[in-house]
N, C-alpha and C positions, 0 to 999 in steps of 0.2 A: 497245227499252226506254222506258217511259213515266216521263216525269218531269215533277213539278209544280213550278211554281214561284210561290212567293208573294212580293207586293210589299208591304214595311210601312209605305211612306211615304203621306201622305194627299194630297199633292202633285200636282198634274198635271205640272209638271216636278221632277222628282227625281234627286241624283246616284246615288244608289241602285237607281233606277229604270234609270239608264242603265247599270250595272253588270249587272244583270239581264238587259237588252235584249241586250246583247252577248254574255253567256253563255247564253240562248236560243237566238241566233243562231249561233253557234260549236255547240253541241247540235245545232241542226236539220241543219247543214253535215254531220253525222257521222251522219245518219240517224235520231236520237233524236228520239222526240214529245214535245212539251213543251206542257202545259197550264197554260194562266196564270191566277192568281189574286191578286189584290190587296184591298188596304181600301177602296176605293172602288167595289168590286163588291158592297159588302154595304151593307145599310141601316143606320141606327143603331140601329132596334128589332132587327135580326137579330142584330147584335153586342150590344148593350147589354142586351137580356133573354133573351141564350141562346137564341134560336130554333132549336133543334135539327131542329124539323120544318118549318122553312123549306127550299123546293125547293132555294136555291142554297146551302144551308148543308149539305143531304142529299147533294147533287153534289159539292160539296167534300169531304167525309168519304168518298164513295165513290172519287173519285178519287184520295183520299191512300192507300186502302186498297189500290188497283192498281197504284200506284207503284211504280216500281224505285227512283228517287231523288227527291231533295225539294232545290230550291235557295231560300233564305230570305235577303231582302235588307232591309235595314233602314237608315234612318239612326239616327244616336245622338243622342237628347235627355237631357240631363239627366245622363249617366254611362250612360246605359241605350238599351235598343231601345224602339222604337215602342211604344206603350201599344195601339195600335189592331191590332198586330201580336200582341200578346201576347192580346189577346180571340180573336183568330182562332185561335191556338193551343191557347185553352183550349177551344174549341167540337169541337177533335179529341179522338177515343176515348184514354185511358190509354197503350194499347199501339201507336198509330196510328203511330209511326214505326219500328216493329221490323223489323229486316231490311233497312231502305233505307239509303242511302249518302245523304250531307246535307252541302251544301256551303253554309256561312251567308256571306254578304256583308255589308260594312256601312260606312257612310261618316260621317265627321265631321269639324268644322273643323279639328281638328287632331290628331295623334298620341298628345296627352293621353287621349285617349279610346280608344285602341285595345284596352284590357282590356275594353271592354262586350262583345266577343265573348264571350273567356273567361269572365267573370266574372256575366254577366248573360244572354245568348242561349243560350250551350252548356248552361247548366245546365236551361233549360226545355226545350230540345230533348230533352236525356237523360232527364227525366221522363217523356218521350213514347216513350222506351225506343230511342232512335236511338242504337245499336250502332256504326256505321261512319260517325262523323264525320268529314269533314276539316276542318283546319286553317282554314280559312275566308282569306277577301280583306278586309281592311280599306284603306280609301282616305280619303286626307284631301282636303276639298273643293277646294282648289285642283290636286289631280291631275286634274280632270275639268274641262276648261273648254269651255264654251258657243260661245263664238266667234262663229261666223256662223251659229248656229241647228244645226249638225251637232256634237254633243259629241266632243271628241277626250279621248282619254286619255294621261296622261302615257307616257312608254314604259316606264318599271319599273313603273307599274301595269297597263299593257298586258300585259308578262311575265308579272307576277305571277297576273293573271287565266287567262292562258294555261297556265301551269305547272299552277295549281290546276284547271281545268278537264280537263286531260291526267290527272290523278289520279283526277278523279271520273269519267272516263268509264273509266278502267282499273279503278277500284273496282265500277263497274258492269257490267262485262264480268267478274268475277271473282265476281259476287253467283252464290251456286248457285240454280239455275232450280226452282222447286217440281214436284214430280210431280203430274200430273193422276190424282185420286182413282180414277178408272175403269181407269186403266192399274196404278196400286200395286195395287186390287183384284185385277186379273187377274194380276199379278205373285205377288201372295200365294197365289190360289186354284192357280194353276198350278206353284209351285213344288215341288219335289221336297224333301221334309222326311227324315231319317233320323234316328235316334235310338241 
């Protein structure tokens, strides 16, 4: 299965990026291919001027089109998700997330921002026709400790992330696989029809 991950933080050191990295590592360990993109991978011109013809933007659109699932991680700023992430999502075609499993991840300074997932990010993902959107994982900044340079997740957060990834993986496995158009054509041509 192919999964695209989108990192919405413009920072090099990001708690939402830590969640995303843990998720990517977990999914790689279960045999999934994960292709990663972040707001820092695009120039300001590509994003702010919506350069759909940019090679990097075309590559993102093509990978999302091929993907079975999408991980989206963002910090919460001013009770909403990252504006840079919104610009990336705006570059995707109208039905880009149709038939894909989507797992949103978010971090914020306090639990007061927990609803940003439900009331800010999920409606945008739904507008892109995400039909199989999981509950998501929200983390308070204090649940991710940088300590000795190796980020550590609080045990409760680690468990929530693990549970969400198990659900994500199970949802990916349930996805109906598209039929190769050539095979479908052969089936229709060789079918025995009766009236």
